[in-house]
N, C-alpha and C positions, 0 to 999 in steps of 0.2 A: 776734219773738228782742227777749228783754227788754233794756232797756239799764239802768243807774243811774246817778247824779251822786255823786261823789266828790269831796273834800279833799286832795289830796298834800301827805304832812309831809314828805317825804325821797328819797333815791333809796335802791337796794338796791346791791349790788354786784355785778349785772349792769346797772346802769343803770337799772335799772325806778324807777317814780316808786310810793313806799309811802303808803299812806290805810288808813284805818279805817272800816269802816260803822262807823254808828249804832244802837246797840240804843233800844230803846222808851223807856228812861228818860231820852236823849242821852248814854251812855256809851260808852266806843268800844267796839267791837264787833269784827267780822271782820276781819283784815290783808287788804289788796288790793294786789296787785302788776301796777302798769298798765304796759305798754309804751309807751315816746314820751310819759309824763307828766312835769312835772318839779316840784318842790317851789314851794310857793305857787300851782299850778294848781288851778284846778274844771273836772274833765273829767267827762263820761260816757265809760261803759267797757262793755267786752261780755266777761264772762268765758269761756274756752275750757277752763277746769280749775277746779276745784271739790273744796278739801278739809275736815273739818270745823274746821281754824284759819285756811283761807286759800285764797284765790283768786288768780290769776294770770289776765291779763286784758289786751286791749286797747282805748287809745283810740279812741275813735267820733268825739267832737265836744270840741272846747276852749270851755269857756266866759269862764273868766278867765287871761291870760296870764304868764306869768313878764316880768317885765323880762330875766333872763338866756337866754330863748330869742331860738336866732338861725334863720337860713335853712341851712340844710345847703346846703356846697356840691357835694356828689358827687349828680349825678341818679338813683344809684341808690338812695340813704340809704333804709332799711325797708324795702327787697327783699334787696341783701346783705350776709350774716352777718358781713361785715368791720367794719362799726362799730357802736356803738350809743349815740353822744353826740354823735353832730354839730349833734344842736339845742341843743346847752347852749354855751353863750360860753367859750372856750379855759380862760380864767386858772378861771372857778368847774369846769370837770372837776376844776381839781388839787383846790379847797378841799374838793370831794366827797370825791374818793380820801384826803385826808389825815383828813376826818371818819370815813371806813371804816376806816383803821387806828387810830386812837384807841379807836370802838365798841370793833375786835375786842382790842385791847388789854385795855377795860377791861370788856367781858362775858364774854370769854373766861376773861380768868385774874387778873383785879381787879388790871391791872400799870396804873398811871400813868407816864411818863416823866417825869423834872424839869425838860425842855426840850424842847420841839416844835422840831425844823429847820426853816429854811428849803429849801422841796419843789425837787427839780431838775426844771427843764422847760425847753425848748425849740424848735425849729422843728414845727410841730402839722400840715403836708406835706411829703408826697413824701418822708416820714424812713424808711420801710421800705425796708432794704436786703437784708433777709431776708423770703421769702416761699415758701409752697407753693400753687403756683398749679392748679387743678383742669382740666382738658381732657374737654371731652364731643363726638363727634359725634352731631348730633340730627339723623338725615335725615329727620324730617316736617318738619321746618325750616327744613333744607336748608340747614345752616352749623352751621360750628364754635361751642363757646362755648369761651372762657378766660377763666376770669374763680377767683373764690372762691364757695363754696355759698352758696345763697339761704339767709336766717335761716329757724333751725328745720328746713331740708330736706337732703334729697341733692341736690337739685338746681343745678346748675351756674348762677350768676347772666349773665342775657342783658347784658353789659357793656364800654361800650366804650372807656373812662377808666376813671382809677383816681387818687383825689385824694392817697390814701396813698401810691403806688409813687411812687417818685422820675419826673421828668417824661418821661424820656426810654424810659423803661419802658413810662410808661402809653401813648406815643405809637405803643408797640410792637404794643399789643394787638392792634389789629384786621388789621397785616401778619399778624401770629403767625398767628390765625385762618385766615387766606389760605392762609398757607404751607400750614398742618398740614391744611387739607383738602384740599391735594395729593400728600400723601404716602400712601406703600401699605399705611402701618400706622398710618393716622388712627382705626383703631377698635382701635388696639392700645397707644394711648398716653395712659394716665391722667392724667400729672399732670407739671409740669414744677418744679422748686427752682429758685428765684433766687437767688444769691448775689452781693452787687455787693463789692467791696474796692478800696483805693486804688491809686492809677496814677500813670504819672510826671506832671509838669508841672501837678497838678491834676486830673489826667480821671481818671476812676473807671472800674476792670474787672468787665466786667457776663457773671456766666456763667448759663448754665440749663442747666439738666441735665434732658434729655428720657429720663424712667422708661418704658423700650421693653419690651414683652412678645411683639416679632417682629423678627428680623434687617431691616434697611435695607437697602432695594434699591440699586443702583448710581445709578439717577434721584434717587431721595431722599437718596444721597451729598452730587451735583454741587448740589441745593434748600438743604440744611442750609448749605453751603459758600458758594453765594453770597449769603442771607439774614446768615451771618456777616460776612460781607464788606461787605455792604450800611449794615446794623445796629451794628459792632464789636461784636458779641457772640461771645462765648467758649460752644461746645458741650461737653458732657460729657454721655457714655451710662451709664444706669446699668438693666442687665438684673435685677437680684436686689435684695439687703437693700442699704442705705445701704453698704457696702465696697465694693462693684462698682463704685461710682461712677469712672471715670476720664476723662481730657480726650480728647476727640473730634476736635477742630477749633479751634484750632490744637491739635497733638498736647503742645506742653507750657504749663504756665500759672504764672504767677505771681499767685495769689491772695492778698492779704495786708490787713490792716489795721493802722493806727500807731496810738502813742500818744506822741504827739511832746513831750511834758512829759518823760518819761521816755528817751525815744530809742530806743522800741521796734518792732522792725516786727511783727507775728505774722501767720505764715502758717498758713493754714486750707483745708480742705475745702470746697464749697459743701454738703454735707451733713452737717457738724461744726454742734454748737452753737455761736452765736456770737450776741451783743446783735444786736437788730434794727434799733440804732440808733444808729449809730457814734457820732454828735455828744453824746449823750446818755450812751455809755458812757464817753467821755473823761473827761467831769466825775464821771462815778461813780469810775473808776478811783480819782481825783486827789482828792476827796472822801474815799474810803474808807480812802485810805493817811494822807491828813490825821489823821482822825480816831481811827486806830490809834495815831499819835502814835509814829512807829517812830524808835526812839535808835540808833545807830550801832552796838552790840554787843551789841543784840537777836536773840534768834533766834526766828522767826515762824512759826508754820503757817497753810498756804493750805489751807481745806477745802471737797471737791468741788472741784477743783482746774480742772478742763478740760485745756483746753490750755498754761494760763498766765495766762490775763486780769490777775490781781492776781497773782500769782507773780512773774514776771519783773519787773515793777514792784518790788514789795519788795525783787525782791532788787539794787535799785539802791541802797536806804535801808539796808538789818540789814547783820547780821555774817551771817544762815545765816539761809535759807528753805525748806521743806520741804513739797512742795504731796503733796496726798494726792486718789485719784480711785479712784473703785470698778471701770474698765476699763483694761486694760497697756495696750490701743493707745492708748489718750488721754496716758498717763502717757510711755509713747515719747515719742509726738508731742511733749508738754510739752517734756520733755529736748532734744528735738530743735532747739526752740526754743530755749532755754535757751542752746544752743552757739549758734544764727543772732544771737545775741544778746551775748554773748561774756558771760554773768554764769552759764555752766556751774558755774564756782567755787564759788559761793556760793548753787547752790542743788541741793535733791535730791528726787526724787520716790518714793511708794512707792503702789503697788495693794493700797486694801483696801477691805471693803465696809461704808463708814462708816454705813451701816442695821443694822448690828450691834456698832457699837461696844462696849467697853467699858472703864471704867477701866483696867483691864492694859495695854491697846493704846498708851495716853497716856502710860502708866508708863512702858512698855518702848522709848517713842519719846524720851522723855527730858522734861525741862522745858520748856516754849516760856513767853516773855515778853507776848506777842501772837499773839492767833487770828484769823482772818477766817475766815466760816462763809458760805460762797453756794451753800445745795442747791437742787434741785426742789423743785418744789412738796409733796414732800411732809415737805417740812421737814429737820430736822437732830436728832429726838427721841430718838436713843440717843447721839449726840455728845454733847448737853446733860444728858444723864444721869450721862453718863462726866463729863465735866468738873466736874457738880458736886458727884461723889460722889468724886474726886481730893483728899488732905491741901492742907490750907493752903499748905503750903510750895512744891507742885505746880501749883498754879491760875496760868493767867496773870492778869495784872494788867489785861489789857483785851481784850474781844472786838468784834470791829465782826460785824455780821450781816444780812448782804445777802440779800432775801427779794423771793420772786413771788408769796407768798401771806401775806395778815395774818392770815390766820386759824392760820397753823402758825408764822408769827412770834409772834403771843401767846399759842400751847401752849409754846411753845420758853420763850421770855420766864417764863413761870411757872412752869419747871423751873429755868432759870438763877437767878431771884430766891431762889425755895426753897433754890438751893445755894450762897447766899453775894453773889449778886449782885448788882447795882441795876443799871435801865434811867435812864443818863443823860439819852441824848437819841432821839429817833427823828421821824424823815419819810420825806417818799414821794417817789419818782423815777418822774417820769410819759416811762416808756419807750413806753407804747404811746398815742399822742395819740387820743383820738376813741373808744376802747375802754375799758369799765368793768375792764381788767385793773389793778392796782395794784402797782406793784414800790414795796419799802419798802426803809428801814433801820435798827436799832437799833446803838447802842454800849452795852455793857455794861461796868461797873468791879467790880472785887474790893473789897467792903467788909470 
């Protein structure tokens, strides 16, 4: 097996070290992405994939160590695919993500913000309140595995604890393995959806949705109820798609999260999209609304509004807010949440396919003073094209764009700048510590 040495220059968006092979004249040659390596390190590597212009490799030996390298806290780091950056000091992870955002903005759209905002970051362990956990009965090993998939593998990690799950859930992994191993449907239960919400007196509500492919037996039911009583878990059952998830034991559930600064209580289902990191979400909402600079007379749009994570807080500040989402079920749920929080008089919700948005769609909705955009990874290209095409008198004076993909934010930033806007500020949101996932935010002003 041929091994080579390389100096690492930076990290890529997947948390891999990036270096260049040297040509015969000592100029930089082919780029190599080395898993496990950090900037300013010299490492040996073995390539497992080679292309004309790049190679993907794993580190086989560390010769010069970065001062930012730390010992991973998790015993399964490097095997489990849940984290990619535990070997890098936490504040350095944030700096790397900020650099990724800046590089994407410049290299993809030649956009440079006037100011980089202070990153949003918080607890680095036990933060993950939402997770999809795989289940596998491994007959040859005589055990049931409950956890995340192994790195670059369909196999489930043999993990007994997890440092990014809340401690009480991490401590439950082994009891869960034992419980599932005794169920009659052990071979027909492929995953568990975890969702944690705010409870009473500072306690948390822990919901686990069992994806079952076969009906429970009477004995299964007794075991699940006993486990729920012992560990403070609410069981839901899901027989097909996410819409089939319903409470099982106890039969009623009050799953919600709160945004205390705005007096908002947000009910949600465990299969709904909500942010995995509740503490960071609170800071994110507060900063986004501060950056929107909402005035009492403003009419505001919240695009890709979901359950109303931004819409309802906006309603406490603006004259009117319109939430737009591509799912009728979601817009109905958002309207219900507005009623729960007594802001329905200031809110209205529309179901629209924002991936096919046109200038005429926004003209029909009337002028908005400010707009918040929070799209999925695909970004909001058609929305940005439509807003850029509006007549100057119809354009919002400020747009705050919350992104989970620096590449699509960069692409859309180029469209907005070409359409009369200027990227005033941008910054990262470390929603997923120890992973390479980069959340970010941009503020665009009409010029």
